N, C-alpha and C positions, 0 to 999 in steps of 0.2 A: 787768679781772677779769670772768670769765664768771659769770653767775647761773644756778644750777641750778633750772630750773622744774619738774623732775619731782618729784612728791610722793613722800615716803618711804612705806614699807610701813605704818608706824605711822599716818601721816596717812590713808592709804587705808582702813585698818581702822577708824579713828575715824569717818570719814565713813560707812562702811558701817554701823557700829553706830547712828549717828544715823538713818540711813534705815530701818533695821529697826525702830527705836523709833517712827518716824513711821508706818510701815506697820502695826505692831501697834496703835497708837492709832486709825488709820483703820478697820481691820477691827473692833476692839472697839466703837468708837462705832457703826459701822454695824450690828453685831450687836445692840446694845442698842436700836437704833431699829427693828429688823426686827420685823414682825408675824408672819411665818410661821415656825413652829418649825424647819422644815428649813433655811430661809435663815439663821436665827439660828445654828443648829448649824454650818453650813458656814462662816459668817463667824468664829465662835469658833475653829473648827479652823484657819482661816487665821491668825488672831491668834496662836494658840499656836505655829504654825510660825514666825512672825516672832520670837516670844520665844526659841524654840530656836535660830534663826539668830543672834540677838544674843548668846546665851550662848556659842555656838561661836566667834563673832568675838572676844568679850571674852577667852575663854581663849587664843586665838591671839595677841591683842595682849599679854596678860600674859606669855606665853612669850617673845615677841619682846623685850619690855622687859627681862625678866630676862636673856635672852641678851646684850643690848647692855650691860646693867649689869655682867655678869660679864666681858665682853670689855674694858670700860673699866677694871675693877678689876684685871685681870690685867696690862694694859699700863702701869699706873702704876708 
């Protein structure tokens, strides 16, 4: 029996969400440590971008999970 080593779209999205959360945390902590107002503002902007990316990925994951649930329910 062959083992499928390709990750599912859900797995890819979950990993991407985790990485966006890590990036958000990195930028946010860097912003809080920054002494220069311009640098702090830039880092907070980058953190917000990561938060927005995460939200978009979560929405896509939710749509995909709903679609898979509906497909499974219809085939029962």
